[in-house]
C-alpha positions, -999 to +999 in steps of 0.1 A: +000+000+000+030+023-004+033+049-031+062+030-047+063+020-083+081-012-074+055-022-049+026-017-074+045-034-102+052-064-080+015-067-071+005-064-107+031-090-118+019-114-091-017-110-103-007-116-139+013-147-129-016-161-111-039-154-140-014-169-164-013-201-144 
């Protein structure tokens, strides 16, 4: 929940990975 690009990118990537699975 931090205003960090890396944090948001990580969450988005995780979501995509799960969706791709």
